[in-house]
C-alpha positions in Angstrom: 99.7 75.5 107.6 95.9 75.5 107.9 93.8 78.1 106.1 91.4 79.5 108.7 88.9 82.2 107.9 89.6 84.9 110.5 88.9 88.7 110.6 92.3 90.4 110.2 90.9 93.9 110.5 92.4 95.5 113.6 89.9 96.0 116.4 90.9 97.1 119.9 87.8 95.4 121.2 89.3 92.1 120.2 92.3 92.6 122.4 92.0 92.4 126.2 92.5 95.6 128.1 94.2 96.1 131.5 92.5 98.9 133.4 89.0 98.9 134.8 88.7 102.7 135.2 85.9 104.4 133.2 87.0 105.6 129.7 87.0 109.3 129.0 86.0 109.0 125.3 87.0 112.0 123.2 88.4 112.9 119.9 92.0 112.7 118.6 93.8 114.5 115.8 91.3 117.3 115.3 94.4 119.2 114.1 98.0 118.1 113.6 99.2 120.1 116.6 96.8 117.9 118.8 99.3 115.0 118.4 102.9 115.8 119.0 105.8 113.3 118.9 109.4 114.2 119.9 112.1 111.6 119.2 114.4 110.9 122.2 117.9 110.2 120.9 119.8 107.1 122.0 123.1 108.9 122.5 124.5 112.4 122.6 126.0 113.8 119.5 129.8 114.4 119.6 129.8 117.6 117.5 132.4 116.2 115.1 132.7 113.5 112.5 131.8 112.7 108.9 128.0 112.8 109.3 125.7 115.8 109.7 122.6 115.3 111.8 119.6 117.4 111.0 117.0 118.0 113.7 113.8 118.5 111.8 110.2 119.3 112.7 107.6 118.2 110.2 103.8 118.5 109.7 101.7 116.8 107.0 104.5 114.6 105.6 105.6 111.0 106.2 109.2 110.5 107.2 109.7 108.5 104.0 108.5 111.5 101.9 110.9 113.9 103.7 113.8 111.5 103.1 113.1 111.2 99.4 112.9 115.0 99.0 116.0 115.5 101.1 118.0 112.9 99.0 116.8 114.4 95.7 117.5 118.1 96.6 120.8 117.5 98.3 122.0 115.0 95.7 122.6 112.3 98.4 122.1 108.6 97.6 119.2 107.1 99.5 121.4 104.6 101.2 123.6 107.4 102.6 120.7 109.0 104.5 120.1 107.8 108.0 117.0 107.8 110.2 116.1 106.2 113.5 112.4 105.6 112.8 109.3 106.7 111.0 107.0 109.4 112.3 103.3 110.2 111.8 102.1 112.4 109.0 99.0 113.5 110.9 101.0 115.1 113.7 103.7 117.6 114.5 106.8 115.5 114.9 110.5 116.1 115.5 113.3 113.7 114.7 116.9 113.4 113.6 118.1 112.6 110.1 121.7 112.1 109.1 123.5 112.9 105.8 127.2 112.8 104.8 128.8 116.0 106.2 130.2 116.9 102.8 126.7 117.9 101.8 126.3 120.3 104.7 126.6 123.5 102.5 123.4 122.4 100.7 121.3 121.9 103.8 120.8 125.7 104.3 119.0 125.8 100.9 116.7 122.9 101.7 113.1 124.0 101.9 109.8 122.1 102.0 106.4 123.3 103.1 105.6 121.9 106.6 109.3 121.0 107.3 111.8 123.0 109.4 115.4 122.3 110.1 115.7 123.2 113.8 119.5 122.6 114.2 122.4 120.7 112.7 125.2 118.9 114.5 128.0 116.5 113.4 128.6 113.0 114.6 130.9 110.1 113.9 128.4 107.6 112.5 125.4 107.4 110.2 122.1 107.3 112.1 120.6 103.8 112.0 117.1 102.4 112.3 116.3 101.9 115.9 119.0 104.4 117.1 116.7 106.1 119.6 115.7 105.7 123.2 112.1 106.4 122.6 109.5 109.0 121.9 107.8 111.7 123.9 104.1 112.1 123.1 101.9 115.1 123.9 98.3 114.4 122.9 95.3 116.6 123.1 92.0 114.7 123.7 89.0 116.9 122.8 85.3 116.5 123.6 86.0 114.0 126.3 83.0 112.8 128.4 85.2 111.8 131.2 87.3 114.2 133.3 91.0 114.8 133.4 91.0 113.3 136.9 89.7 110.0 135.4 92.4 110.1 132.8 95.1 110.8 135.4 93.9 107.8 137.5 94.2 105.4 134.5 97.6 106.8 133.6 98.8 106.4 137.2 97.9 102.7 137.0 99.7 102.3 133.7 102.8 103.9 135.2 102.7 101.5 138.1 101.7 98.2 136.3 103.0 98.9 132.8 101.2 99.2 129.4 100.2 96.2 127.3 102.8 96.5 124.6 100.4 95.8 121.7 101.3 96.7 118.1 98.9 99.4 117.2 96.5 99.4 114.2 99.1 101.3 112.2 101.1 98.1 111.8 98.3 96.2 110.0 97.1 98.6 107.3 93.6 99.7 106.4 91.1 96.9 107.2 94.0 94.5 108.0 95.1 94.4 104.3 98.8 94.2 105.3 98.2 91.1 107.4 96.1 89.5 104.8 98.7 89.8 102.1 101.4 88.8 104.7 99.5 85.5 105.2 99.5 84.9 101.5 103.2 85.5 101.4 103.8 82.9 104.1 101.5 80.5 102.3 103.3 80.9 99.0 100.2 82.4 97.4 101.3 86.0 96.9 102.3 87.4 93.5 104.5 90.1 95.0 108.1 89.7 94.2 109.8 92.7 95.9 111.6 91.1 98.9 111.4 94.3 101.0 107.6 94.5 100.5 107.3 90.8 101.3 109.3 91.2 104.5 107.2 94.2 105.6 104.0 92.4 105.0 105.1 89.3 107.0 106.0 91.6 109.8 102.3 92.4 110.1 101.7 88.7 110.6 104.4 88.4 113.3 102.7 91.4 115.0 99.2 89.9 114.8 100.4 86.7 116.5 102.2 88.6 119.2 99.0 90.7 119.9 97.0 87.5 120.3 99.5 86.0 122.7 99.5 89.1 124.8 95.7 89.3 124.8 95.6 85.7 126.0 97.9 86.6 128.9 95.7 89.5 129.9 92.5 87.3 129.7 94.1 84.8 132.0 95.5 87.1 134.6 99.1 86.7 133.5 100.0 90.3 132.5 102.2 91.0 135.5 103.0 87.3 136.3 105.3 84.7 134.8 104.7 81.1 133.9 107.1 78.2 133.4 108.7 78.4 129.9 108.5 82.2 129.7 111.6 84.1 128.4 111.6 87.0 130.8 113.5 90.2 130.4 115.1 92.4 133.1 114.1 96.0 132.7 117.3 97.4 134.2 119.9 95.4 132.3 118.0 94.0 129.3 119.1 90.4 130.2 116.8 87.6 129.1 116.4 84.4 131.1 114.2 81.2 131.0 111.6 80.9 133.8 111.9 77.5 135.4 110.2 78.4 138.7 107.3 80.7 138.2 106.5 81.0 141.9 110.0 82.3 142.6 110.1 84.7 139.7 106.5 86.1 139.6 107.1 88.5 142.6 109.8 90.2 140.6 107.3 90.7 137.7 104.8 92.1 140.2 107.3 94.7 141.3 108.0 95.6 137.6 111.6 94.4 137.7 111.1 91.8 134.9 108.4 91.1 132.3 107.5 88.3 130.0 108.4 88.5 126.3 106.6 87.2 123.3 108.1 85.7 120.2 108.3 87.5 116.8 108.8 84.2 115.0 111.8 83.5 112.8 114.8 81.3 112.6 116.7 83.2 115.3 113.8 83.2 117.8 113.1 79.8 119.4 109.4 79.1 120.3 108.5 79.2 124.0 108.2 76.0 126.0 106.2 74.8 129.0 103.0 76.7 129.9 104.2 79.7 128.0 104.6 77.6 124.9 101.0 76.4 125.2 99.8 80.0 125.2 102.0 80.7 122.2 100.8 77.7 120.2 97.2 78.7 121.0 97.9 82.2 119.5 99.4 80.7 116.4 96.5 78.3 115.9 94.1 81.2 115.8 95.5 82.0 112.4 96.3 78.5 111.3 100.1 79.0 111.7 103.1 77.2 113.0 106.6 78.6 113.9 108.0 76.9 110.7 105.9 79.3 108.6 108.3 82.1 109.5 111.5 80.4 108.5 112.3 83.2 106.1 112.4 85.8 108.9 115.2 86.5 111.4 112.9 86.7 114.5 113.1 88.5 117.8 111.6 88.8 121.2 109.3 91.7 122.3 108.4 92.8 125.8 104.8 92.2 126.7 104.7 95.5 128.7 106.5 98.8 128.9 106.4 101.5 131.5 105.6 105.1 130.6 107.8 107.8 131.9 107.4 111.6 132.5 103.6 111.0 132.5 101.1 113.7 133.2 97.6 114.9 132.5 96.6 118.5 132.1 93.0 119.6 132.2 91.7 121.6 129.1 88.5 123.5 128.5 87.1 120.7 126.2 89.0 117.7 127.5 92.6 117.2 128.6 96.2 116.8 127.3 98.1 113.7 128.2 101.9 113.4 127.9 104.2 110.5 128.3 107.4 108.9 127.0 107.6 105.4 125.7 110.6 103.3 124.6 111.3 102.7 121.0 109.0 100.3 119.2 106.0 101.0 121.4 102.8 102.7 120.3 101.1 105.6 121.9 97.7 104.1 120.9 98.2 101.4 123.5 98.2 104.1 126.2 95.4 106.1 124.7 93.2 103.1 124.3 93.4 102.3 128.0 92.6 105.9 129.0 89.8 106.6 126.4 88.4 103.1 126.1 87.6 103.7 122.5 88.7 102.1 119.2 91.7 104.5 119.0 92.9 105.1 115.4 91.4 101.8 114.4 91.4 102.6 110.7 95.2 102.3 110.8 96.0 105.9 109.7 99.2 107.4 110.9 102.2 105.7 112.5 103.0 106.6 116.1 106.5 105.3 115.7 106.1 102.6 113.0 109.4 101.0 112.0 111.3 101.3 115.3 112.6 98.3 117.1 111.3 95.1 115.5 110.9 96.0 111.8 113.8 93.8 110.9 112.6 90.8 112.8 
C-alpha cells in the first residue's frame, strides 16, 4: 500500500455529474420540516407474532439516540431492538422500530420530545438492518435562482437515465475525517481498538473508492454503457452477470434494464476484470490502495445508478418542493446535487439514509 497525499474531504465538484441542465441553486434545511424522509417497508406486517413494530415520527434526534432512549425506558436489551436503517436528525422522518411484544404495555408510556409513536403492529420477526424497500423524500428548496420547470426537466432526465449512485457526504464525516482514520486502520496505523468503529471507518474508504470508480465512468461516457469485465445487475430480478460482449449488452443498459456495479472491496467481492478492472485499479491507485488492503472486510457489489420513482416537482413562492423515492442505501443528496448544481450538504451533516444496504460490507 502506497501512502499518497490526497484530499479526503468530500466535494461534489470532484465527482463528475450527469446532467447538463442549469442548476437552480437554493437553500436546504432552513427548518426540519423542509426535509422529510418516510421509510418504505420491505414487506407488509402480519399483525401477529412475538415482535411489536413501532411506527415513529421524529424531529431533532438521530435514530441511534431514539433507540438508546427506547431501550432504557422500556427496559429492553439493545440487541433486542430492531431497526431497518438510520435517519437524519435535521429532518422530519418516519420509520419502524421493533421490540419484543412482551414489552408492549410499556410503549404507551414512552415519551420523548420530538418523537411520536404513530401506530404499533405485531409481526413474526425482529426488524433487521436493511429490511426496507427504500425511502420517500420530500424536500423544500428555498431561495432558488432557477425555476421549478428547470428542476422538473432535470428530474425527468434522472428518472429516464438513472441517478449516479454516489455515497453522499454523510458517509465520510466532517472534512473527510472518517475516511482519513479508515485509511489509517487499513494501514495498521490506527490506535482505535473497538472492532465496530474500525469496521465503520473502513466502510468510508470502500465508499470513497466506489465514488471515484463511478466518477471515472461518468467522465468517460460509461454511465449508461457497459464494458468488458463489468459485473452488471438486472434491475427487474437482481441477477448479476459478467459482461463478455459489451456491444451486445450495452443496449440493455441504455434502456435501463441493467446497470454496471462497482466493488465494495473485501474477501467476498472479487475485483473486476478486463476494461472494467482497469477503471477499478485506477480508482484504487488514486488513494494508494490495492484490493488486498480490504481483506478484513466481507465486501459487496453496489449499483452505479438507481432510478427515482414517484418523482415530482411542485412550484413554491420562494422556490420549489421536490419529491422522489429511492431504493435503500441510496442518498437523496445525489439527486439534489444534479438539480441544484451546488455542493449539497458538503459538510457531512445529517444522514439521508446512512446505514442502509452496504454498511456490513
